[in-house]
C-alpha positions as CSV (number, residue, x, y, z in Angstrom):
1,X,17.6,85.4,138.4
2,X,17.8,86.0,134.9
3,X,15.2,88.9,135.7
4,X,17.9,89.8,138.2
5,X,20.9,90.2,135.7
6,X,18.7,91.8,133.3
7,X,17.8,94.3,135.6
8,X,21.2,95.2,136.9
9,X,22.9,95.0,133.1
10,X,20.5,97.5,132.3
11,X,20.7,99.9,135.1
12,X,25.0,100.1,133.8
13,X,25.7,103.4,132.2
14,X,26.0,103.3,128.1
15,X,29.4,104.7,128.5
16,X,30.5,102.1,131.0
17,X,29.5,99.2,128.7
18,X,31.6,100.3,125.7
19,X,34.5,101.1,128.0
20,X,34.3,97.3,128.9
21,X,34.5,96.5,125.3
22,X,37.1,98.2,124.2
23,X,39.0,96.8,126.8
24,X,38.3,93.6,126.3
25,X,39.3,93.9,122.9
26,X,42.5,95.2,123.6
27,X,43.7,92.9,125.9
28,X,41.8,89.7,122.9
29,X,44.3,91.8,120.5
30,X,47.4,92.0,122.9
31,X,47.1,88.4,123.1
32,X,46.2,87.6,119.2
33,X,49.4,89.8,119.0
34,X,51.5,87.9,121.6
35,X,50.5,84.7,120.2
36,X,51.1,85.5,116.5
37,X,54.9,86.9,117.4
38,X,55.8,84.2,119.7
39,X,53.3,81.5,119.5
40,X,55.7,79.8,116.5
41,X,59.2,79.9,118.8
42,X,56.9,79.0,122.0
43,X,55.9,75.8,120.2
44,X,58.6,75.0,118.6
45,X,60.6,75.5,121.9
46,X,57.8,73.2,123.8
47,X,57.4,70.4,121.0
48,X,61.7,69.9,121.1
49,X,61.6,70.1,124.8
50,X,63.2,73.0,125.6
51,X,60.9,74.9,127.5
52,X,60.7,78.8,127.3
53,X,57.9,81.1,128.9
54,X,55.9,83.3,127.0
55,X,56.7,85.8,129.3
56,X,60.9,85.3,128.8
57,X,60.1,85.6,125.6
58,X,58.6,89.4,125.6
59,X,61.1,89.7,128.0
60,X,63.6,89.4,125.4
61,X,61.9,92.3,123.2
62,X,62.0,94.3,126.1
63,X,66.0,93.4,126.3
64,X,66.3,94.0,122.8
65,X,67.5,90.4,122.5
66,X,67.0,88.0,119.5
67,X,64.7,85.5,120.9
68,X,65.1,83.3,117.5
69,X,68.5,83.2,118.3
70,X,68.2,82.3,121.9
71,X,65.1,79.6,121.3
72,X,67.3,77.9,118.3
73,X,70.8,77.5,120.7
74,X,68.7,76.5,123.9
75,X,66.9,73.7,121.6
76,X,70.3,72.9,119.8
77,X,71.7,72.8,123.7
78,X,68.8,70.2,125.1
79,X,69.0,68.2,122.4
80,X,72.9,67.7,122.5
81,X,71.7,66.7,126.7
82,X,73.3,70.2,127.6
83,X,71.8,72.0,130.5
84,X,72.3,75.9,129.5
85,X,69.1,78.1,130.8
86,X,67.5,81.2,128.7
87,X,69.2,83.5,131.4
88,X,72.6,82.2,130.9
89,X,72.0,82.4,126.8
90,X,70.9,86.0,127.6
91,X,73.5,87.1,129.1
92,X,75.9,86.1,126.8
93,X,74.1,87.7,124.1
94,X,73.6,90.7,125.9
95,X,77.6,90.9,126.2
96,X,78.4,90.8,122.7
97,X,78.8,87.4,122.1
98,X,78.2,84.6,119.5
99,X,76.0,82.5,121.2
100,X,75.2,79.6,118.6
101,X,78.9,79.9,117.8
102,X,79.6,78.4,121.3
103,X,76.8,76.3,122.1
104,X,78.2,74.4,118.6
105,X,81.1,74.2,120.1
106,X,79.9,73.2,123.6
107,X,78.6,70.3,121.7
108,X,81.5,69.5,119.8
109,X,83.6,69.4,122.8
110,X,80.5,67.2,124.1
111,X,80.8,65.0,121.7
112,X,84.7,64.7,121.4
113,X,84.9,64.1,125.3
114,X,86.9,67.2,125.5
115,X,86.7,69.3,129.0
116,X,84.9,72.6,128.1
117,X,82.5,74.2,130.5
118,X,80.1,77.6,129.5
119,X,82.4,79.4,131.5
120,X,85.5,78.6,129.6
121,X,83.6,79.0,126.2
122,X,82.0,82.4,126.7
123,X,85.2,83.8,128.2
124,X,87.0,82.7,125.1
125,X,84.4,83.9,122.7
126,X,84.3,87.0,124.1
127,X,88.1,87.4,123.8
128,X,87.6,87.3,120.2
129,X,88.6,83.8,119.6
130,X,86.5,81.0,117.6
131,X,85.6,79.0,119.9
132,X,84.0,76.7,118.1
133,X,87.4,76.6,115.6
134,X,89.4,76.0,118.3
135,X,87.4,72.8,119.3
136,X,87.4,71.4,115.7
137,X,91.1,72.3,115.5
138,X,91.7,70.4,118.8
139,X,90.0,67.0,117.6
140,X,91.1,67.4,113.7
141,X,95.1,68.9,113.7
142,X,95.2,71.6,110.9
143,X,98.4,72.5,109.1
144,X,100.1,75.5,109.0
145,X,102.3,76.6,106.2
146,X,105.9,78.6,107.0
147,X,106.2,81.0,105.1
148,X,102.6,82.4,105.6
149,X,101.6,81.7,101.4
150,X,99.7,85.1,102.0
151,X,102.5,87.3,102.5
152,X,104.6,87.8,99.4
153,X,107.5,85.6,100.4
154,X,107.5,81.9,99.3
155,X,110.2,80.5,101.5
156,X,112.3,81.2,104.3
157,X,116.2,81.9,103.3
158,X,119.3,81.3,105.4
159,X,123.1,80.8,104.9
160,X,125.1,77.7,105.6
161,X,128.3,78.3,106.8
162,X,130.2,77.7,103.8
163,X,128.1,80.9,102.3
164,X,125.2,79.2,100.1
165,X,121.8,79.9,100.6
166,X,118.6,77.7,101.3
167,X,115.3,78.5,100.7
168,X,113.1,76.3,103.1
169,X,109.3,75.5,103.4
170,X,108.2,74.0,105.9
171,X,104.5,72.8,106.8
172,X,103.4,72.8,110.9
173,X,100.6,70.3,111.6
174,X,99.3,72.2,115.2
175,X,96.4,71.9,117.5
176,X,94.3,73.9,119.4
177,X,95.4,73.9,123.1
178,X,92.1,75.0,125.3
179,X,93.4,75.7,128.6
180,X,96.3,78.7,126.6
181,X,93.5,79.7,124.5
182,X,92.9,82.9,126.2
183,X,96.3,85.0,126.2
184,X,97.8,82.2,124.2
185,X,99.8,83.7,120.8
186,X,98.1,82.8,117.8
187,X,99.2,81.3,113.9
188,X,101.8,84.4,113.2
189,X,103.6,83.7,116.5
190,X,103.9,79.9,115.3
191,X,104.9,81.1,111.9
192,X,107.5,83.6,113.4
193,X,109.1,81.0,115.4
194,X,109.3,78.1,113.1
195,X,110.9,80.6,110.5
196,X,113.3,81.6,112.9
197,X,114.2,78.3,114.1
198,X,114.9,77.1,110.5
199,X,117.4,79.9,109.9
200,X,119.1,79.5,112.9
201,X,119.7,75.9,112.1
202,X,120.9,75.9,108.8
203,X,123.2,79.0,109.8
204,X,124.6,76.5,112.1
205,X,125.2,74.1,109.4
206,X,129.2,73.9,108.3
207,X,128.1,73.0,104.8
208,X,124.7,73.4,102.8
209,X,125.3,69.9,101.4
210,X,124.6,68.7,105.3
211,X,121.2,70.1,105.3
212,X,120.1,68.9,101.9
213,X,121.4,65.2,102.6
214,X,119.0,65.3,105.9
215,X,116.2,68.0,105.5
216,X,114.6,66.4,108.9
217,X,117.7,67.9,110.7
218,X,116.3,71.3,110.7
219,X,112.6,69.5,111.8
220,X,113.8,67.8,114.9
221,X,116.3,70.9,115.9
222,X,113.3,73.3,115.2
223,X,110.5,70.9,117.5
224,X,112.9,70.1,119.9
225,X,112.9,74.4,120.9
226,X,109.6,73.8,122.5
227,X,108.3,76.6,119.8
228,X,104.5,76.4,121.5
229,X,105.4,78.3,124.8
230,X,103.0,80.5,125.7
231,X,100.6,79.6,122.6
232,X,97.5,79.0,122.2
233,X,98.3,75.5,120.3
234,X,99.9,72.5,120.8
235,X,102.9,71.6,118.0
236,X,102.7,68.1,116.7
237,X,105.2,68.1,114.0
238,X,107.4,70.1,111.7
239,X,107.8,68.8,108.3
240,X,110.6,70.3,105.8
241,X,108.3,70.1,102.2
242,X,110.9,71.6,100.2
243,X,114.6,72.8,100.5
244,X,115.7,74.7,97.3
245,X,119.4,75.8,96.9
246,X,119.8,79.5,95.9
247,X,123.0,82.3,95.2
248,X,126.1,81.8,96.6
249,X,126.0,84.6,99.1
250,X,129.3,84.2,100.2
251,X,130.9,84.5,97.0
252,X,128.6,87.4,96.9
253,X,129.9,89.0,100.1
254,X,133.8,88.0,99.2
255,X,133.4,90.2,95.8
256,X,131.7,93.1,97.7
257,X,134.5,92.8,100.3
258,X,137.3,93.0,97.6
259,X,135.7,95.5,95.9
260,X,135.1,97.2,98.7
261,X,139.5,97.0,99.9
262,X,140.0,98.0,96.2
263,X,138.4,101.3,96.6
264,X,140.0,102.1,100.2
265,X,143.6,100.8,98.3
266,X,143.1,103.2,95.9
267,X,141.8,106.1,98.3
268,X,144.7,105.5,100.7
269,X,147.4,105.7,97.5
270,X,145.2,108.8,96.4
271,X,145.9,110.1,100.1
272,X,149.3,109.3,100.1
273,X,150.4,110.9,96.7
274,X,148.3,113.8,97.5
275,X,150.5,114.2,100.6
276,X,153.5,113.5,98.3
277,X,152.5,116.5,95.8
278,X,152.0,118.8,98.8
279,X,155.5,117.9,100.3
280,X,157.3,118.3,97.1
281,X,155.4,122.0,96.8
282,X,156.3,122.6,100.4
283,X,160.0,121.8,100.1
284,X,160.2,123.7,96.8
285,X,158.6,126.3,98.8
286,X,161.2,126.0,101.8
287,X,163.9,126.1,99.0
288,X,162.8,129.1,97.7
289,X,162.6,130.6,100.9
290,X,166.0,129.5,101.7
291,X,167.7,131.4,98.9
292,X,165.8,134.3,99.5
293,X,167.1,134.6,103.0
294,X,170.7,133.9,101.1
295,X,170.1,137.0,99.0
296,X,169.2,139.0,102.1
297,X,172.5,137.8,103.7
298,X,174.6,138.5,100.6
299,X,172.8,141.2,100.2
300,X,174.6,143.0,104.1
301,X,178.2,141.9,102.6
302,X,178.9,145.2,100.8
303,X,177.1,146.9,104.0
304,X,179.5,145.0,106.3
305,X,182.3,146.0,103.9
306,X,181.6,149.7,103.6
307,X,181.2,149.9,107.4
308,X,184.6,147.9,107.8
309,X,186.3,150.6,105.4
310,X,184.6,153.3,107.4
311,X,185.9,152.2,110.9
312,X,189.2,151.2,109.5
313,X,189.0,147.3,110.3
314,X,189.3,146.6,106.1
315,X,192.1,148.0,104.0
316,X,192.3,148.4,100.4
317,X,194.2,145.7,100.0
318,X,192.9,143.1,101.8
319,X,189.7,143.8,99.6
320,X,191.4,143.1,96.5
321,X,192.8,140.0,98.0
322,X,189.4,138.9,98.9
323,X,187.5,139.8,95.2
324,X,190.8,137.5,94.0
325,X,190.3,134.6,96.0
326,X,186.1,135.1,94.7
327,X,187.4,135.5,91.3
328,X,189.6,131.7,91.8
329,X,186.6,130.2,93.3
330,X,184.1,131.0,90.9
331,X,187.0,130.0,88.0
332,X,187.3,126.5,89.8
333,X,183.4,126.1,90.0
334,X,183.1,126.6,86.7
335,X,186.3,124.6,85.7
336,X,184.1,121.6,87.8
337,X,181.5,122.0,86.4
338,X,182.6,121.8,82.9
339,X,184.1,118.3,83.7
340,X,181.1,117.4,85.2
341,X,179.1,118.0,82.1
342,X,181.5,116.0,80.2
343,X,181.2,112.9,82.2
344,X,177.8,113.1,81.8
345,X,177.9,113.0,77.8
């Protein structure tokens, strides 16, 4: 038998033997490379009870999936008692999701007895929301400052009906609502709505003293408005941290109104004065116009007298009598003017 095997091997060409040895060497080398690259991850998953086959690890490389992230995430899920397959993790990774963040959120939700499924968690993550932070917030409510301290404005300013300005700061305690996390408004909406509610409540107060005496009136009024509708949060409480008295806006407005009224009155008076001056000038022009008409009319008298002489309607004695009457009238006017001047003196 040994002789037969030796005879068969001796009849195989040398080139075929070399090619066979090369192929076997390549296979052994590829196996060693796979072991070196994926062996630690495979052993880690196997020892952790989260079995991931070598073929799955090799397939992740061809699918451009980070095998280390998938393996560690599957180990976390299995250790926490969650049944999440490798294909589910890969699918979410390829969709652009944050796989470790989602797994941690599911573990935290499971520990807190919050009903959160893999489908909902991945949908929230792909929507751009931090699912882990949402779960933590639903377990441990957080406080939101109103107004936002990151903005330039430090207080919410409003004016009571007596014209006094009040500057308020509020702290809103919220809890994440997982069911409304997709499509729900963010913290900015909560801050804006609370600020609007504070302004409305202060503005409806008859005097600023009512607000200073009962700051909780603001929080109760704002809380009753249901400001968390359509948001990703549930408002637990609204606490007024500080209320300060600002400027007397009413007095400033009244002063500005008085100044505006004064300017308007001055403008009206100036308008009336200008109209009076214009009217005076018009009357003077009218007097001069009438005088010119009188002069023109007087210039027609000699012409009329001459025409009367030519037609024989006026005699010489009639003309002299008219002149005497005119002279007497002029003398009487002079005497009358002289007497008036003496009385005035």
